[in-house]
N, C-alpha and C positions, 0 to 999 in steps of 0.2 A: 573655810571661807565662810566671813560672818552674814550679818544680815545688809549693813553699811554695803559692805565692799559687794555683795548683788545686784542691790539699788545703783550702785554705780556702772553697771555694765548695758546696753543695752539689746545685746546677741551673747547669751551662754551656749556652747556647744561640748557638751561629755560625751567621753567615748562613744563621740559615733563609728561607728562599724557598719561596714554593707563589703556584702562578698559578693564577689561574682565568680563564673565558673575559672577566667587568668588572671585576677585582679581581688586585693584589699584592701578597699581603706578601714584600716586598723586604729581604733582606740582614740582616736582623734579630739583634743579636747583643746577649746578659744577661746580667749573673752576679750570681746568688741568695747570697751569704755563710752559713755555720753563725747560726743563733741572730738569725736577721731575717725579717721582713716585709717582702713588694713589693708594691706597691699596682702593676696595671699598668690606665692607664687612657685612654680615650681617650670618642670619637665612637660610635656604632652604626655601624656597617659599617667601625673604622677597622680591623679586625682580629684583635681582643685575641681572643674565640674561637677565630680562626686559629691562632695563636697557640701556644696551649694546645693544639688540637687535634692540631697536628704535631707540637709537642713527646711528646707524647702518644699519639703514632703510629697517634691512632683517624682521621688522614685520613693519605691519601699528600704526602711531602712533595717537592720539585722541586731541594729543596740544600739543604749546610749540615748538622751535626754538633751533636746533643744529648748531653750527658754528667751523669749525674746520679748521688753519692757517687762520682763520680769514675770511673767507668763509662762507656761511652756503651751506649746504651738501645736497645735493637732489638725485634721482635718479641716472641720468643724469649723474654727477658733478664724470667722470670716471678719472680725472683727480686727485682729492683730493682722493679715492679709491687704484690708485695707488701709495699713499704717507702714506699710513697703510695696516700694518703688523697684523693679525687679526689670535690668536687660539682660537678655539673653541672644545667644545664634537663634534669628526667625523670627521673624511677627510676629506668625499666626493670625495677620488679619487678611481679609480680600483682597486681592492684589488689585479688583476696579475698585478701590476707593479712595475717592481725596479727604484732604483736612477735614471736612464740614463733615464729611463721615465719620471719621475717626470721634470726633470731636462729640457727634451725638451719640456715638457707642459709647463713649466711659464715659458720660453723664451721667447715662445709665444704669451705672458701672460700680461709680466711685460717688461715694456721697457728698467727698469733700472735694468732688474734677474740680478743675480752677481751668475754662473757657481762655480769658484771658491772658492764663501766663501761658496755658499750652500755647499759643498763637505769638504771646514772646519769643518764647524759645525756638518757635518755627522762622520766626525772621533771624533771630541772631544764626540757627545754623544754615542760615540761605537756603531753606527749603522751598520751594514753592508751592504754595500751598492750592496751585487747580490745577498740578499733575495727580494724575493716579499712583497707589503704592509702587507697582509693578513698573514703573518709567524712573525708579529712584536707583540709584548707581548700588546707593547702600543702605538698608533701613536701621541702621544703626542710630542713627540723631534721630528719627523719628521715637525711635524706643524711647531714647532717653530723654527725646520732648515730654510725650508719655509719664514716663517712671518720675518728673518730678514736674507736674506739672496737677497732682492727684493729694499734697501737705502730704509725703510721705515722710514718716522720723529715720527708717531707714532704708538706705539704698545696696543691693546688693547687685553687683555688677561682673558681667562673666566676657572679660576680654571687651571692653567697651570701645578701648582705643583704638583695636586691632582693627587693621586696611584704613586709614583715616590717615588723611596728609596731613602733615607736621602742626600747618595753623590751628587746627577742625581739633587738632589731639590738644595741640594747647591749650584751646577755648575750653574744651571739654576739662577738661583737668584746672584750669581755676576756676571752672563753675563747681567742682567740685571739694574746693578750698573753704568758695565761699556758704558750702550746703550748711558746712560741719561750726562754722564760726560762731553761732548763738549758743553752741555746747548740750546742743536739745538733740541734734540730729548725727548720724552715724554711714559710715560708709562701707564695704567688703568690695574689695575689688581684687579681679584674677583677670594676673597680667602677665605674661612672656615679658615683655619690655620692662626692664628692668628698672629703667632712665625712667619712664611714669610714676612706679614704687619710690622712685629716690624723690621725685621732686613733692609728692602729695602725702607719700602716708607716713604718718604716726607712727603705725606700730608693719612689723612685717616677718610674716610665717610664709615658712620653704618647707614643702609639703615632694617627699621621693618615695617613690613607688607604697604612694598607699599610709605613707609615716610621715608624721609633722618631725621635721629634724629639731627646729625652731622654730624658737615666737618671743619675738625680742622690742624693742623703742629700734627707731629704724635708726633714731640717732648714737644708739647705745651699740649696733651693729657697726658703724662706720664708725666708729671709736679703738672699739676692740676684737673687730674680725677683722681677717686677711685670707683670700687666698692662694694656700701656697703650692709651689709647683718644683715640681720634680721627684724624682726616685721614694720609692716605698721607704728605702731602707735609709735613704735621708733625711726622709722626714720625722722617721721612725726616733731616728739618730738626734735629729731635731730637741724629740721632746724627751726624749730620758737625757739629755743634758740639762732643760729647765727654759732652753729659751721658747721655746712656744706649746701651748693644750690643742691636742686635736680634739676638735669637739667631731 
């Protein structure tokens, strides 16, 4: 890869490997250009969350390198971390906090925290700022509001629309598309909801049993790939006849 190509990527994952006793994420490579949304797909247990956690140094990785904004990300690289908005399962905030306490805490964490932006997202997501966190039906909308309110360049979202009602899901997807429109921001989103990826993503990556099976521009996938159903012998015959090429 030449330098020009490297500068076009907001995120680069090279040879990412993580071993568990019953699972291995093996030699995963991904490139996310600026101004793009990449959907990370796969069955439960395929390695989507492991990929995200390892990329963020939330778990120890056994191999590979991670570069964000052209720099290696490390445990002590707080400046890079400030430029990443993260939404994962669990808020890890005190249950008794209301919006004002969340706002106050985040102002102490992020140098670029924007209180006005935060309250605008609370209103957009119909979050009652007077309620305590423990009274929310789900914390995902609050987590999204936080991730979008400190001027992050890269959003990394692990199943952000899971459990949301269809109307709110559409709002979230529209916000993500707006987020990357200036081509200086990008989104990595894992989801098992294929329609969400189809509506929003520029690139689609598919992980199966810890291995990256494909990563392509979404439109190319829709044009060139199909799901074949039939017996193994029938599919092998079709491939032998030159009718299809099985990936």
